[in-house]
N, C-alpha and C positions, 0 to 999 in steps of 0.2 A: 596301474591307473593311467588313463591316457593324459596326455599332456596337451593342454589347449594352445593353438598358435599364438594367440595373443599374449599368453605368459612367456611363451620363448621369447617373443620381441620384448617384453617387459623385462625379463631376466638381463638380457643383453643391454638395456638402458640402466638397469639398478647397477651393472657391474662397474660401471665408471665413477661409483660413489664408495666412499670408505666402508669397508665391510669389516666391522669389529669381529664376527664370528671366524672369518678367515686370518685376520691380520690383529691380534690383541693389542691396544694401545691404552695408556693410561691418560688421565684427563681429558677424556671426549664424552663426559655424562654430563647433561644438562637438561633442564625441562623447558627453558624458554624458546627454543627452536620450535619444540612440538607444540608449544601453547600458541606460538605466532602461526603455524602452518595449520592447525586446527582452525583458528579464527578465520584464516583466509579462505578455507574451505567450508565455512558456515557450520562449525562445530559438528562434524560427523560422528565424533566419540560419543556424543549425547542423544543419538538419534534413537538407540534403544537401551532399555535398562540392561545394566551389566553386573556379572559376577567378577571379581577381580582375584587372582590366585598368585601367590608368591611363596618361596620356600626354597630350601637346599635340595631336596629330593621329594618325588611323588607330586609335584605341582602339574606335571603333564598328564598323569593318571587322574588326578582329581579333577582338573580341567575337563577331561573327556567324559568322566562319570557324570557330572553336574550338567552338562551339554546334552548326554544321553537321556537324563532324567527329564530334563525340560522338554526334550523331543517327545518322550513317551507320554508326557502330559500335554501334548498337542500344541506346544509353542514352537513357533519357527525360530531356530536358534543357530547363532553363529559362533563358531569356534576358532580362535586364534591362538596357534601355538608354535613352538619352535624347539629344536630344529627339525627340518624336514629330512627325510632319509632318502627317498628316491625322486619325489617329485615335488616341486615348489607349491603345488597347490595343496599338499598336506598342511601348509601353514594357515591357510584361510579357507574355511568351508563351513560346512553344516555339520550337525552332530554326526553323521554316518556317512559324509560324502562330499561331494562337490556341488557347487551352485550351477545353473545353467551358464555356458559359455558366455552369453551376452553380459551377465552380471560383471565378469571379469574384464570383459573388454570394454565396457562403458565407464567401468571405475579406472582402468589404466588410461583411458584416453582423458578423462577428467584430470588424473594426476598428472600426466606428462605435458598437457597443455598449459596449466597453472605454474608448475615448477619450471618449465622452460622459460617463462616470463621474469622468473627472479634471478637476481645476481647475489653474490656472497654479501655484497654491501646492503641489500635488504633485510638481511637476516640479523638477529640478535647477535651482538659483538662481531658481527662479519664472519661469522664461524660457517663453514661448509656443512651443508647437510649430510648425514651419514645414512648408510644403507638400511640400518635398521630401523631409523626413524621414518624413511619413505615407506618401508615395509609395513610397518605399524598403521601408518596414515592410509596407507592403501587397504589395509585390512577393514579399517572404519569405513572407507569408500565403497567397499565391496557389500559390506553389511548394510550400508544404508541403500545401496542398489537392489539388494536382495529384500529389503524391508523386513528385516527380522524383528522377531518380539523381545528376544534377550541375547546378549552377547557374552561368551565367557572367554576372559582374557588372561592369558598365562604371561606372566612377566618373564622378560627376557633374561635380564641379570640384575640381582640386587632387588630393588623394588622404589627407593625413595626416587632416585634419578633415572629410573626406567622409562622408556619412550611411552610405555602403555600407562605410566601414571598420570595422565591428563583427565582421566576418566573418573565420573563421580558414580562409583557403583551402589547397588543395592546392599552388597555385602562384601567384606572382604575375608579371604581365607588365607592362611598361613601353614604351609605344611611344615614337616621337621626341618630343624636348623642344625647344621653342622660346618665346620670350617671349609670354606671353599672360595675360590678367587680371592685369596687373602690380599692380593696385592691391589684389589679394587675394592674390597669389601671390608678390611680390616682384619687384624690377626688374633683376634680373640671372638669367643661365641657372643659376647655382648655387644661388640661392633658388628658383626655381620647381621645380628638380630636387629640392631638399630636400623641397618640398611633396609631390612626386610618389611619393618614396621613402619618404614615410610609410606606404605599404601594405606595405612589406616586413617580414614577421614573422619572429619568432626560429625559426630551424631551416627555414623554408619556402623551397623553390627559387624563385629570381626570374630570369626570362628577359628580357633587355633587348635593344631594337632597337639598330642602329647610332646612336650618339650623337655629339655634339661631344666633344672631350676633356674640358671642363668638366663637362659633365653626368654622362659616364661615370665620373668620378672620384669624385663625390658618389655614385653608386649603388654602386660598388664598396666605399668606405669603410662605408657603412651595411650593406651586406649582410654584410661581414666583421665589423662590430661585432654583427650579430644572428645571426651563425653560418649564415647563409643560402647555400646554394649558388648559385654566380652562373654564369648562362650569357649571354654576349655574342654575338649574331648574327653579328656581324663576325668572331668567333673560331671558332663551332661551325659555321657554314655556308661551304662553300668555294666556291659559285658560285649564281647565280640568273639564269636566262636566259628573255628573254620574247620573244614574236613575236606580232603583233596580226593578228587575223582579221575583216575586216569583211565581212558578207553583206548588200549593199545591197537585194536582193530581198527577203530576210526580215526587213529592218530590225534586224539584230542585230549585235553586236560581241563579240568574246571576246579573251582573251589566253593562248596557250599558255604556261605556265610550268613550268620545270624547276629543281629545287631539289636541290641536290648538298651532302651532310653526312654525316660519319662517323656521326651518330647514327641514319642510316637504313641499311638494309641494300643500297639501290640508290637511284637518282636517283628522286625523286618528280616525276611529270609531271601537270599538271592544266590543263585550259582554264577559266581563270577568267572569271566573269561580272563580277566588279567589276575594272575597268581602271586601268592606270597603273603604271609601274615601282615607285612606293611600294607598291601593292597586291600586288606580287611580294614585296616585302620583308615585308609583313604577313602573307602567306601563309606564309613561312617562319617567322617569329615564331610563329603559330598552330599549325603543325605541330610545332616544337620543343617548345612548351608542353605540347600533348598528349601527346606522346611521353615527356616527362620525368615525367607523371603515369601514362601507361599503355605503358610501354616495349614490352608485347607486342601492342599493338594492330596489327591487319592494315594493312599500308601502303597497300593498294588503298582501305581506309575513309578514310585521310588524303586520298588524290586525289579520291575520290567526294565527301567532305565539303567540299573546297576548291571542287570544280567546282559544287556546289549554293548555295553561299553567295551571298546576296543581301542588300543592304542599300539601303534608300529613301534617294535623295538623295545618293548617292555614284557620280557619273559615270552616272546611269542615261540611257538612250538610247532614245527615242521617235520615233515619225512625227509630224510636225508637222499636227495636224489641219486647219489653214487650207491646206495644200499640196493636199490633195485637191480642195478648192473651185478652187484656182488651177490646178490640172491640167486641168479641164475647159476652160480657156480657152487651152490651150496645144497645139493639135491637131498643131502641126507637130512636136513632139518623137517621136522613134522610142522603142519600148520600151526598147531599150538605154539610151538617154540618160536615160529616166525612173528606170531602176534605179539607174544609176550615179550621178546628181545627189545632190548632198549636201543639196538643198533639204528632202528629206523628214524630215531628222534634227533632233531637239531634245535638247539635252544639259541634264540637271538635275544640278547639283553644288553641296552646300551649303558649298563651301570659303569661310573667311571670316577667313584670315590669309594674309599674305604668301606663305609657303611653301606653304601648300596651295593657294593661287591659281595660284601659279607651277606646281605640279605638274599641276594641273588643265590648265592652257594648254599644257604640254609632251605631255600626253596627248592632249589635242584634236589637236595636229599630228600626232603618231605615228599616229594612227587614220585622221584623215580627210585629212592631207596639207594643201596649200596651197589650201583652198576658200574662197569668200566666206563670211564670218561676221558675224552680228549679234550684240550682247550686250545682254543685261537684266540690270542691276546693282542692288542695294539691300544696304546692309548697316545694323546697328545701331550707335547712337551710340558705343558704348565699343569699336569696331573701327577699325583703323588705316588709314583711307581715303586718308590722304596718301602712306602707303608703298604701298599696293596699286594705286592708280590707274594710276602709271606703267608697270605690268605690262601694260597693255591696249594701250599706244600702238602704232601702225600694225600692229594686230592685226585690227581689225574696221572694217567699211565703215559700220556704222550702230551707234550707242550709246545705249540707253535708260535712264534712271536714274529712281529712285523711292523709295519708302520700302518697308520690308519687312513690309507688312500693317499691321494695328492692335495688334497683342499687343507688339511689342517697341519700345522707345523709339529713335527715330532723329533724324538731324540732316540733312536734306537740303542745307542751307546748306553746312555743312562738307563733305558729299559733293561739291557743285557745284565748291566752291573746290578741292578736290584734284584734280578733272578739269580745270579751268581751269589749275592749275598745271603740270599735265601737258601741256598744250596739246592736249587731246583733245576733239573736237566731240562734242557730246551734245544730246539732246532730254530734258528734265527735267520731270516732273510728279508731285506727290505723290500724286496718285490712281493707285494701282497697278493697279486694274483698266483704267483706260485705257491705262496703259503696257503691260500684259500683251498686251492686243489689237493694240496697235500694232507691238509687236515682232514677235509672231507673224506678224501680217499682212506687215510689211516682210520678213521672212525669207522668206515665201512667194513674194511678189511678184518678188524680187530673186533667187531660187534659192539662198538663203543657209543654211548651218548656223547654228543659234539656240543659244547658250550662256546659260543662266540661272544666275547664282551669286551667292554673297555672304551668303546667308542661308537657313538652313532654314524661317524664316517665309515668305520669299518664294516658296520652292519649294512651300510649302502653298497658298499662293493661286493658284500656277500649275497644281498638280494639280487644284484645284477648278475652274479654267478648262477644263483638258482633259478633265474628265468628260463622259461621252456625255451 
């Protein structure tokens, strides 16, 4: 994806502000700054109708699916997501790409001009503006410049005090909840759910994925208090069926998904490009959310939108570039063997919690069966390596550990200790460039499927490696 020159300049300017994604800090969450800034810019968050999505896992996929459905229905749709993998423009764009460069340029000029006139004393509590607040505000300005019909907004962290929570949406969506970012969101499911439930607005419908009883109870209670119509997927969807389709020759994989609900006039069937049983559940959540806001939408548009939805770093399947080099040395292989071998495939998945890693492994086995596998893994220092590591035991022939690039703080010592405790042999090197090369080469030489997971920052480095 091409980087616009104006965004290079904008990122340089943004880097002078506190970036929580790079340097996590406590007690930096509040909404009064965003409310002040939005008022200063004449409420850009209210220019178009919005869908607001929070949750522990799957919120990026649900956001992409909703945006894709709206796009298929003929609506000009903005999509605000995080994090980006290779290009900042991935955060702010349309359902399937970027806006024209002048949209970003005009919004950047508008942003910088007004922010430059402010001092900390002008801001609520005299607090400095953060990087994410500015990026979120910039997203609103871009959408207004693009004159979108709908905007789909993915929460960055939590919900109640997230910068996106200044919007009054048409519907709120909450994906499955698990313990995450406990130092910021709380150390129990109920506390985390309470933070996520902060996006529920007075009288605004809320669509909730299947949850633990503890989390569901929190959402039901807050929805009732705020007179918000409550739709739980486990109650409004009767069944979700999936069937994986692997095309070794074309190096593609898809998942035929059928969703049955009384909210649809017939079963909804789509060949999803986003794979995994959890993605089928995400598809159901996205379709119900759109149907709640647009009850008369053509259900063919629901299917088309779900089929078109893509999201970088969520079980992306690629051909291993090292395999082509290795293939020339294996003259004895028949064409059929070359076509069916798993050696050509690389899976990139940003899973970084125990449950999301578990789902990724489950999907990998469903799609590819019991093939030889190589693992390249890295995670940030705040992830639960001790709980994640045992999930890989007896699953991989070779394991390569490293740090997730140079952006996110990591602790390779703790990572190594977690794999030692799980009794998993590994090759460790902090130099991620070396480990990427080694993992790709090993997978090609041993005819192995390669799974890269644990961090979106690691995925970014791998994508750079895979560039022609």
